Every structure is written in C-alpha cells, then in structure tokens.
C-alpha positions in Angstrom: 35.8 -47.9 4.7 35.6 -46.2 8.0 37.2 -42.8 8.3 40.4 -42.6 10.2 38.8 -40.3 12.8 40.8 -41.4 15.8 44.3 -42.6 15.1 46.2 -45.0 17.3 49.6 -43.5 16.6 50.6 -40.2 18.1 53.4 -37.9 17.0 56.2 -37.4 19.5 57.9 -34.0 19.5 61.0 -33.1 21.5 60.4 -30.3 24.0 63.4 -28.4 25.2 64.2 -27.0 28.6 62.1 -28.0 31.7 59.7 -30.2 29.8 59.8 -33.9 28.9 57.8 -35.3 25.9 56.2 -38.8 25.8 53.7 -40.5 23.6 50.1 -40.5 24.9 49.9 -44.3 24.1 53.4 -44.9 25.5 54.6 -45.7 29.1 52.6 -44.4 32.0 53.5 -40.8 33.0 55.1 -40.5 36.4 53.2 -40.4 39.6 51.7 -37.0 40.7 54.4 -34.6 42.0 53.8 -31.3 43.7 54.5 -28.4 41.4 54.6 -30.7 38.3 51.6 -31.0 36.0 51.2 -34.0 33.7 49.5 -32.4 30.7 48.0 -34.1 27.6 48.7 -31.5 24.9 48.3 -30.8 21.2 51.6 -31.5 19.5 51.9 -28.0 18.0 52.3 -26.6 21.5 55.9 -27.8 21.6 56.8 -24.2 20.5 55.6 -23.0 23.9 58.7 -24.5 25.6 60.4 -21.1 26.3 57.1 -19.7 27.7 56.7 -22.7 30.0 60.3 -22.4 31.1 59.7 -18.8 32.1 56.6 -19.7 34.0 58.4 -22.5 35.8 61.0 -20.0 37.0 58.4 -17.5 38.1 55.9 -19.8 39.8 57.6 -23.1 40.4 54.9 -24.9 38.3 56.5 -27.2 35.8 54.8 -28.9 32.9 55.4 -32.5 31.8 53.7 -32.6 28.4 52.6 -35.7 26.5 51.8 -34.8 22.9 49.0 -36.1 20.7 46.5 -35.1 18.2 43.3 -33.3 19.4 40.9 -36.0 18.3 43.2 -38.7 19.7 43.2 -36.9 23.1 39.4 -36.8 23.1 39.3 -40.5 22.5 41.7 -41.1 25.4 39.4 -39.1 27.7 36.2 -40.8 26.5 37.6 -44.2 27.1 38.9 -43.3 30.6 42.5 -43.9 29.7 43.5 -40.4 30.8 42.1 -40.8 34.3 44.8 -40.6 36.9 47.5 -40.3 34.2 47.1 -36.6 33.5 46.2 -33.5 35.5 45.3 -31.2 32.7 44.4 -31.1 29.0 45.8 -28.4 26.7 44.4 -28.8 23.1 44.2 -26.4 20.2 40.4 -26.5 20.7 37.8 -28.2 22.9 35.1 -27.9 20.2 35.3 -31.6 19.3 35.5 -32.5 23.0 32.1 -30.9 23.6 30.6 -33.3 21.1 31.6 -36.3 23.2 29.7 -36.1 26.5 31.7 -39.0 27.9 34.9 -37.0 27.3 33.5 -33.6 28.2 32.5 -34.6 31.7 36.2 -35.4 32.4 36.9 -31.7 32.2 36.0 -29.4 35.1 37.4 -26.1 33.9 38.9 -24.5 30.8 40.7 -21.2 30.3 41.5 -19.9 26.7 45.2 -19.0 26.5 45.7 -17.7 22.9 44.1 -17.8 19.5 44.9 -18.5 15.9 42.3 -18.7 13.1 42.4 -20.9 10.1 43.7 -19.0 7.1 45.1 -19.5 3.6 48.6 -18.5 2.7 49.0 -17.7 -1.1 52.1 -17.2 -3.1 52.6 -13.6 -4.3 52.6 -14.6 -8.0 49.4 -16.5 -7.6 47.8 -13.6 -5.7 48.7 -11.3 -8.6 47.4 -13.7 -11.2 44.1 -14.0 -9.5 43.8 -10.3 -8.9 42.9 -10.8 -5.3 43.0 -8.1 -2.6 43.6 -9.6 0.8 40.5 -8.1 2.5 38.1 -9.2 -0.3 38.8 -12.9 -0.5 36.0 -15.3 0.6 35.9 -19.1 0.7 33.6 -19.0 -2.3 36.3 -17.1 -4.3 38.9 -19.6 -3.3 36.6 -22.5 -4.4 36.0 -20.8 -7.8 39.7 -20.4 -8.3 40.3 -24.1 -7.5 37.4 -25.1 -9.8 38.8 -23.1 -12.6 42.2 -24.8 -12.2 43.9 -21.5 -11.1 44.7 -22.5 -7.5 46.2 -25.6 -5.9 47.0 -26.0 -2.2 48.3 -28.2 0.6 46.4 -29.1 3.9 47.1 -31.3 6.8 45.1 -34.5 7.3 41.9 -33.6 9.3 41.9 -36.9 11.1 45.4 -36.5 12.3 45.8 -32.7 12.7 43.4 -30.2 14.2 44.5 -27.6 11.8 43.3 -29.8 9.0 40.0 -30.5 10.8 39.5 -26.8 11.4 40.2 -26.1 7.8 37.7 -28.8 6.7 35.0 -27.3 9.0 35.8 -23.8 7.7 35.3 -24.8 4.1 32.2 -26.9 4.7 30.5 -24.2 6.9 31.3 -21.4 4.4 30.3 -23.2 1.2 27.1 -24.5 2.8 26.0 -21.1 3.9 25.3 -22.5 7.4 24.2 -19.7 9.8 24.2 -21.9 12.9 25.6 -25.3 14.0 26.6 -27.3 11.0 24.2 -30.1 10.2 24.2 -33.2 8.0 21.9 -31.4 5.6 24.4 -28.5 5.3 27.2 -30.9 4.5 25.1 -32.8 1.9 24.2 -29.5 0.3 27.8 -28.4 0.1 29.2 -31.7 -1.0 29.3 -31.0 -4.8 31.3 -27.8 -4.1 33.4 -29.5 -1.5 34.3 -32.2 -4.1 35.4 -29.4 -6.5 37.3 -27.7 -3.7 39.3 -30.7 -2.6 40.2 -31.6 -6.2 42.7 -28.7 -5.8 44.5 -30.3 -2.8 47.8 -31.6 -4.1 49.8 -31.9 -0.9 48.8 -33.6 2.4 50.5 -34.2 5.7 50.1 -35.5 9.2 51.7 -32.4 10.7 51.9 -28.6 10.0 55.7 -28.6 10.2 56.1 -31.2 7.6 53.5 -29.6 5.4 55.5 -26.3 5.4 58.8 -28.1 4.7 57.2 -30.0 1.8 55.8 -26.8 0.4 59.2 -25.2 0.5 60.9 -28.2 -1.0 58.5 -29.0 -3.8 57.1 -25.6 -4.9 54.3 -27.5 -6.6 51.3 -25.8 -4.9 50.1 -22.3 -4.9 48.8 -22.0 -1.3 48.6 -23.7 2.1 45.6 -24.0 4.4 46.6 -23.9 8.1 46.5 -21.8 11.2 47.5 -18.2 10.7 50.4 -18.6 13.2 51.9 -21.4 11.1 51.5 -19.7 7.8 53.1 -16.5 9.1 56.3 -18.6 9.5 56.4 -19.7 5.9 58.4 -17.2 3.7 56.7 -15.9 0.5 53.1 -16.4 1.5 50.5 -13.7 1.9 48.2 -14.8 4.7 44.5 -14.2 4.2 41.7 -14.7 6.7 38.7 -15.1 4.4 36.2 -12.3 4.8 33.2 -14.6 5.2 34.5 -16.2 8.4 37.0 -18.5 10.0 37.3 -21.3 12.6 39.6 -20.3 15.4 41.7 -22.3 17.8 41.7 -20.8 21.3 44.0 -23.3 23.1 42.1 -23.8 26.3 44.0 -25.1 29.4 41.6 -27.5 31.1 41.7 -29.2 34.5 40.7 -32.8 34.6 38.2 -34.2 37.1 40.5 -37.1 38.0 43.3 -34.6 39.2 43.8 -34.0 42.9 43.1 -30.6 44.6 46.8 -29.6 44.6 47.1 -30.3 40.8 43.9 -28.3 40.1 45.4 -25.4 42.0 48.6 -25.7 40.0 46.5 -25.7 36.8 44.8 -22.5 38.0 48.2 -20.9 38.7 49.5 -21.9 35.3 46.5 -20.5 33.5 46.8 -17.3 35.4 50.5 -17.0 34.5 49.8 -17.8 30.8 47.2 -14.9 30.7 49.4 -12.4 32.5 50.2 -9.4 30.2 54.0 -10.1 30.1 53.5 -13.8 29.1 50.8 -12.9 26.6 53.2 -10.5 24.9 55.8 -13.2 24.8 53.3 -15.7 23.3 52.2 -13.5 20.5 55.8 -12.3 19.7 57.3 -15.8 19.7 54.4 -17.9 18.3 52.5 -15.4 16.2 49.3 -16.5 17.9 46.9 -13.8 19.1 46.6 -12.8 22.7 43.3 -13.3 24.5 43.9 -10.5 27.0 42.4 -7.3 25.6 45.1 -5.0 26.9 47.8 -6.9 24.9 48.0 -6.1 21.2 48.7 -8.8 18.6 52.3 -9.1 17.3 53.2 -6.8 14.4 51.9 -8.2 11.1 48.8 -9.8 12.6 45.7 -8.1 11.0 43.4 -6.7 13.6 40.2 -6.7 11.5 37.4 -8.9 13.0 36.1 -12.0 11.3 32.9 -13.9 11.9 33.4 -17.3 13.6 32.0 -20.0 11.4 29.7 -22.6 12.9 31.1 -25.9 14.1 29.2 -29.2 13.6 26.3 -29.5 15.9 26.8 -33.2 16.8 29.5 -35.8 16.8 27.7 -37.7 13.9 27.9 -34.6 11.7 31.6 -34.1 12.6 32.5 -37.7 12.0 30.4 -37.8 8.9 32.2 -34.8 7.5 35.5 -36.6 8.2 34.3 -39.8 6.6 33.2 -37.9 3.5 36.5 -36.2 3.2 38.5 -39.4 3.6 36.5 -41.6 1.2 34.8 -39.3 -1.3 36.2 -35.7 -1.3 39.9 -35.9 -1.3 42.2 -37.3 -4.0 42.8 -41.0 -3.6 46.2 -42.4 -2.5 48.6 -44.8 -4.0 51.2 -46.2 -1.7 53.9 -48.9 -2.1 55.0 -50.7 1.1 58.6 -51.8 0.5 59.0 -54.5 3.1 62.3 -56.0 4.2 61.7 -59.8 4.4 65.3 -60.8 4.3 66.6 -63.7 6.4 67.2 -61.4 9.5 63.4 -60.9 9.7 62.7 -64.5 10.4 60.7 -65.3 13.6 59.4 -62.5 15.9 60.3 -59.6 13.6 58.3 -61.0 10.7 55.4 -61.8 13.0 55.4 -58.1 14.2 55.4 -56.9 10.6 52.5 -59.2 9.7 50.5 -58.0 12.8 51.1 -54.3 12.0 50.1 -54.6 8.3 47.0 -56.7 9.2 45.9 -54.0 11.7 46.1 -51.4 8.9 43.6 -53.2 6.7 40.7 -51.6 8.6 42.3 -48.2 8.0 42.5 -48.0 4.2 40.3 -45.5 2.4 37.9 -46.1 -0.4 39.6 -45.7 -3.8 43.0 -46.2 -2.3 45.6 -48.4 -4.0 48.0 -50.3 -1.7 51.0 -52.2 -3.1 53.0 -54.7 -1.1 56.5 -55.1 -2.4 58.5 -57.5 -0.1 62.2 -57.8 -0.8 65.3 -59.7 0.2 68.2 -60.0 -2.3 65.8 -58.4 -4.8 62.1 -57.6 -5.0 60.2 -60.9 -4.4 56.8 -60.0 -5.8 54.5 -57.0 -6.4 50.9 -57.2 -5.3 48.5 -54.3 -5.7 45.0 -53.9 -4.3 42.5 -51.1 -4.7 39.8 -50.5 -2.1 36.7 -50.5 -4.3 33.8 -48.6 -2.6 31.4 -51.3 -4.0 33.4 -54.1 -2.4 35.7 -52.5 0.3 36.2 -55.8 2.1 37.7 -57.5 -0.9 40.7 -55.2 -1.1 41.4 -55.5 2.6 41.1 -59.3 2.4 43.6 -59.4 -0.4 46.1 -57.4 1.5 45.7 -59.7 4.5 46.3 -62.8 2.3 49.5 -61.3 0.8 50.6 -60.2 4.3 50.2 -63.7 5.7 52.2 -65.1 2.7 55.3 -63.0 3.5 58.4 -65.1 4.2 61.9 -64.3 5.4 64.9 -65.1 3.2 67.7 -63.5 1.3 69.9 -60.5 1.7 68.8 -56.8 2.0 68.5 -54.9 -1.3 67.1 -51.6 0.0 68.0 -49.2 -2.9 67.2 -51.6 -5.8 63.8 -52.2 -4.2 63.2 -48.4 -3.8 63.9 -48.0 -7.5 61.4 -50.7 -8.3 58.8 -48.8 -6.1 59.3 -45.6 -8.0 59.1 -47.4 -11.3 55.8 -49.0 -10.2 54.2 -45.7 -9.1 55.3 -43.6 -12.1 54.0 -40.0 -12.1 51.7 -38.9 -9.3 48.9 -37.8 -11.6 45.7 -37.2 -9.7 46.7 -39.1 -6.7 48.7 -38.7 -3.5 51.7 -41.1 -3.9 54.1 -42.3 -1.3 56.5 -45.1 -0.5 56.9 -46.7 3.0 60.2 -48.5 3.5 60.5 -50.9 6.4 63.8 -52.5 7.0 65.6 -54.2 10.0 69.1 -53.9 8.6 71.6 -52.2 6.3 71.8 -52.5 2.6 73.8 -55.6 1.6 72.8 -56.3 -2.0 72.0 -54.5 -5.3 72.5 -50.8 -5.8 74.3 -48.8 -3.1 73.5 -45.4 -1.7 75.5 -43.4 -4.2 74.0 -45.3 -7.2 70.5 -44.6 -5.8 71.2 -40.9 -5.4 72.4 -40.7 -9.0 69.4 -42.6 -10.2 67.0 -40.4 -8.2 68.6 -37.3 -9.5 67.7 -38.4 -13.0 64.0 -38.8 -12.3 61.6 -36.2 -13.8 60.0 -33.7 -11.4 56.6 -35.5 -11.4 58.2 -38.7 -10.0 60.5 -37.0 -7.5 57.6 -35.5 -5.6 56.9 -39.0 -4.2 58.4 -39.1 -0.7 59.8 -42.1 1.0 58.9 -42.7 4.7 61.4 -45.1 6.2 60.6 -46.9 9.4 63.4 -47.6 11.8 63.2 -51.2 13.0 65.5 -53.9 14.4 69.1 -53.2 13.6 68.5 -50.8 10.7 71.0 -47.9 10.2 69.4 -44.7 11.4 71.7 -42.4 9.4 71.1 -44.4 6.3 67.3 -44.2 6.6 67.5 -40.5 7.6 69.5 -39.9 4.4 66.8 -41.6 2.3 64.0 -39.5 4.0 66.0 -36.2 3.5 66.8 -37.0 -0.2 63.2 -37.8 -1.1 61.4 -35.3 1.1 59.9 -37.9 3.5 60.2 -38.4 7.2 61.8 -41.1 9.4 59.5 -42.9 11.8 60.7 -45.1 14.7 59.2 -48.5 15.0 61.6 -49.7 17.6 60.9 -48.0 21.0 57.3 -47.6 20.1 55.2 -50.2 18.2 55.8 -50.9 14.6 52.0 -50.7 14.1 52.1 -47.2 15.7 54.7 -46.1 13.2 52.6 -47.4 10.3 49.5 -45.7 11.7 51.3 -42.4 12.1 52.5 -42.5 8.5 48.8 -42.7 7.3 48.5 -39.0 7.9 51.1 -38.4 5.2 49.5 -40.6 2.5 
C-alpha cells in the first residue's frame, strides 16, 4: 500500500490573542489586508502566540495563521493551492520543501527564526539501568538497547508530524553511516537495523502534544523521540542529543512568490522582529527552542555542546521511500476497530457521508494492518475484519469497500455496549498498535449506560486499557459525552461536523 506521505486532514489548534486559526483545507483565508499576514504554519507553532502578540504591538504586523503538517503544506504549495491564499510560509523545516522543485519555486526568501534538534528523552530509572552517561549516548547505543529488549519508546507519525519525520531521518542517517545526502542505498543498508530499532516503538501519535500526554498517562514506554523543546516540557525525562548527530528544525519564515510587495515587506519586518535580541530571549525562555542570534544564549538547561547535523535525504524519492518503508515494513502493524453508528438517525445523507469517508480511507491502509468494521444500532450488527496482506493488498481494501457499501441504517444507539464489544474483540495490544474509532451522530439510547461502561472499563487489565478510543463528533452527537469517552480511555475527540467526516478519519490515521 502507498505510504501516507501527504495527509488530507490537517490538525486545527486554537491560537490565543491576536491570531486566528483555520484548517489549511478549510474555508478560504480572508483577502489581503495591510499589516496582516496570512501564514501557512506548522501546528507546533501555536505556542508562539505570546511572541506574535508582542510583535503585533511593537510593529503593527499581525499574523493570521493556518495550521498544518509540514509535508501537507509542501503539497499545497506544489499543487498551487497556496497561491494567493497565503503571504508566508512558516514551517519547522524547509528541508522536504527543497526536494519538491514545484513547491520550492513558490518561496522567494527564508529566514531561520529558532532551532530545536531531534533528541531522545529517557526516564531516570531506565537511564540508570542502561548505565548511560548523557554525553556518551549514540544512535547505535540506542538501537542496541532496543534490540536487547531494554528500551521502548514513543514517536510521532512521520507522515503526519515533522518531529516524527526528522526522527526517522536521524535514525536512518546515523545507523546507515551516511556521510553525505542520504541515498536509497544507505536506507537499504540500514534497513535490518531500522527494523530492529522500530520494533521498540510502542507508542505512536499524530501530534507531539498527544504523545507527551499519552506517555504521562500510560507509563508504558521508557523514552520518547521528539524535538528537544518538546521533551524538555515532559517531567521526569533526561533529554539526550545523541553524540553522533541530530537533525535540527530551524523554523524558517518564508515569503511566498504569490504575495504582493506590501505583504513581502511585512514578512521582512516580522522576520526582523523575530530575530531581535529581546524577542529571541523571549522565544528561548518560553518555548525552550534555541536562539539563532549568536548574542543570545539558550535558555537555562539547554546543553550548549555542538552536534553534527545528520544528512537529509538527497532526493524526494529517497525521502518518500523511507516513509513508505517505515509505514509498511519497519513499524509495528496496527489493529483498529471502527465502531460505526448505523442507527435509524443515520438514514439518508448521513449514511452516505459515512460510506464515502470510509471508502476514501481504503487507499490509505498500511500493509499488515488489520481493520475491523463494527456497525451498531440497538446492538452490534456484525463484525468484519480485514488484513491488508502485502502479497494481495487490494483484496483487503476491496473487502472493506464491500462491507462499507453494505452498511444500513436502523435501530437505536447502543454506544457503550458496542465499545465493550470492540475492546473484547481487540484483547491485549500485544505486538501491535491498537485503537478504536467511534463515530456516532446521537446520544446513547440503548444497552449499557455511561456509568456501567466506566465500571466495566475500570475492571480491564492494564494491557487492554492502553487501547484509546477516538470519538468523532458528527450530526447531533453529544460533545460532552464523547469528550468523556476520550478522556477516560486516553483518546482524543475529532470533529467531523464543521470539517469533513473524511478529514476527521484521515487525521485519526496519525494515531493508529
């Protein structure tokens, strides 16, 4: 199956103060306004709100951000869908952009604003057990600890989050011994060791924030791979930049060729303000990213020792090939149950939207992945599981499409009884990533109630409780009820109402 290199669904984060957040695939941004920049930005930059508020007060330049993943933004540029909609681009890195000439030529300037290298954060007890000294750890030592069963970790999905992509590139570059631009031969040479390394990944996520929250909730992994700035905010982790090198995000602010002269001048003024000593100090103190102005020291606690910058892939085919290998061969396979409300209220357009969204997903499933459809009304109607066999990947997708087309709307809404059935079907996670996706357009009207489900869930063993539920808000469903399910199980609520239902399903893919 193809890798999920460029996702259609983009995470929306709320930015406080003077900034307004939208989805990059959502409604058109407003028309150009003097002093206001329409910026396509990496979602992790939401923490820059106080900095941007200060700059708006000092300079009059205000930022109207639209948040997306780095690879998704590059695709928007390459397809011309950013032309005239945005004045500037502000991603964690432009490295992947440079591999796409049709996207790179849309950028006419770039100014690095701050820096954060990929690192590993390790629990103190694990660090002691391994006998590691922070300055002596290399990617090879990390790989040996994983291979020996002494280290497990969490990492974000490389096709959804640039921190995951940068971590993937870091590991591939270091374990292959590449001294220059990473090649396909380098990746092939490192594949056996990469397979061993990713066997230790026990936690995945579509965002850095959820990864940190899941780590704190579950306590089932020994370490996290992420940007140094993110790891520094997770209590109990010792942050290590491997001695043999890192991949660093430099957060360049870039002018777009389609922007007018006035907007380009505002981008220049914004970049100048972001690199002023006072703002650089504010950035490093608030976000724990590193300043790019030499006269400003990093925030206390940020190690000042230098690290080699590991080589990035030399071509788009190598980068996409690395992602494809990760998705379909290197990472642990996924098992997901889609608990689908097909009660009487779903009849008509709602059921048609559900079928369309699920059908669209069939081109997105990974090799070795198990997908179970569990439609319900007054009770679970049927259970159909399909495995995407690498030898016959089309067969699994075809089976899912057939079962999707057969969905019918009837009965009441037994949410909690159906969730119990999903947990029973999955059992213990074992050597897979397990998750449950709940899509409902109404409130619970049959079977077990919320209190009974909570009591039942509390009785599950730890191996089964690690499976999160990702509810999708749809139709007239009760937001508070679904938020409660997500909070109880360690999942996250997605909104399929204002944005597309397909977009919500796509976004969930980063968490499976």
